[in-house]
C-alpha positions as CSV (number, residue, x, y, z in Angstrom):
1,M,0.0,-0.1,-0.5
2,Q,1.3,3.9,-1.0
3,F,0.1,6.3,0.7
4,G,1.7,10.0,-0.6
5,F,1.8,12.6,2.3
6,V,0.1,16.3,1.1
7,L,1.8,19.8,3.2
8,G,0.2,22.8,2.6
9,E,0.3,22.3,-1.3
10,D,4.1,19.9,-1.2
11,M,3.2,16.4,-2.2
12,I,6.6,14.6,-0.2
13,S,5.1,11.1,-1.2
14,D,9.1,10.6,-2.7
15,T,10.9,11.0,0.1
16,L,11.7,8.1,2.2
17,V,11.6,9.5,5.3
18,L,10.3,13.0,7.5
19,S,10.7,15.4,9.8
20,V,8.5,15.0,12.8
21,S,7.0,18.3,11.6
22,E,5.9,16.7,8.6
23,A,5.0,13.1,10.5
24,A,3.4,15.2,13.0
25,Q,0.7,16.7,10.0
26,A,0.8,13.9,8.2
27,L,-1.0,12.2,10.7
28,G,-2.2,14.6,12.4
29,L,-0.5,15.4,15.7
30,S,1.7,18.2,17.5
31,D,4.9,18.0,17.1
32,D,5.7,16.9,21.5
33,L,3.5,13.5,21.5
34,V,5.8,12.9,17.5
35,Y,8.4,13.4,20.2
36,S,7.2,11.6,22.4
37,L,6.1,8.6,21.0
38,T,9.9,8.5,18.8
39,E,10.7,8.4,22.8
40,R,9.0,5.8,24.4
41,G,9.2,3.5,20.6
42,D,6.4,3.4,19.4
43,L,6.9,5.3,15.9
44,P,10.7,4.3,14.9
45,C,13.1,7.5,14.0
46,L,16.5,7.7,13.2
47,R,18.6,10.2,15.0
48,F,21.0,12.3,12.6
49,G,23.1,14.0,15.7
50,R,20.2,16.1,16.8
51,R,18.1,16.3,14.3
52,K,15.1,12.9,14.1
53,V,13.4,11.6,11.1
54,I,10.8,8.8,10.7
55,P,10.8,6.8,7.7
56,R,7.6,7.0,5.4
57,R,6.8,4.1,6.3
58,A,6.8,3.6,9.7
59,I,3.9,5.7,9.1
60,E,2.4,3.4,6.7
61,L,2.7,0.6,9.0
62,V,0.9,2.9,11.7
63,I,-1.7,3.4,9.8
64,E,-2.4,-0.5,8.2
65,K,-1.7,-1.5,12.0
66,A,-4.5,0.5,12.7
67,M,-6.4,-0.4,9.9
68,D,-5.9,-4.6,10.7
69,G,-9.6,-6.2,12.2
70,F,-11.5,-3.0,10.8
71,D,-14.4,-3.9,9.2
72,P,-16.8,-1.3,7.9
73,N,-20.1,-3.6,7.5
74,S,-20.0,-4.0,11.5
75,V,-19.3,-0.3,12.2
76,L,-22.7,0.6,9.8
77,M,-24.5,-2.2,11.6
78,R,-23.9,-0.7,15.0
79,L,-25.2,2.6,13.5
80,A,-28.1,1.2,12.3
81,S,-28.7,-0.6,15.4
82,D,-28.9,2.5,17.0
83,E,-30.8,4.3,14.9
84,D,-33.8,1.8,14.8
85,R,-33.1,1.4,19.1
86,L,-33.7,5.3,18.8
87,A,-36.5,5.6,16.7
88,G,-38.2,3.1,18.8
89,N,-37.6,0.2,16.2
90,P,-37.0,-3.4,16.8
91,V,-33.6,-4.1,16.0
92,P,-32.8,-6.3,13.1
93,S,-30.2,-8.8,13.8
94,A,-27.9,-8.8,10.9
95,R,-28.0,-5.9,8.2
96,L,-25.3,-6.5,5.6
97,V,-23.7,-4.3,3.6
98,G,-22.2,-5.4,0.5
99,R,-18.7,-5.0,-0.7
């Protein structure tokens, strides 16, 4: 799976590494949280002197791992059953959405 991260007007999909600020923006996180994640070892980074950079592939893998086991049909079924419950309708046992 390939991702291209858009930062402002620039596409940085060709870069192998992102600065902490670029990684934070790509993930929708603060710079401080990205620094914390790298310190804890939750997000791999490379050090060049005092500079930290995040491999683009590490961000891709974090996203892929977060999506493991995600089933959009189960979300849609829960949303539909919540709507039925709020409307006072009986909740159907299963409602499948075509893939």
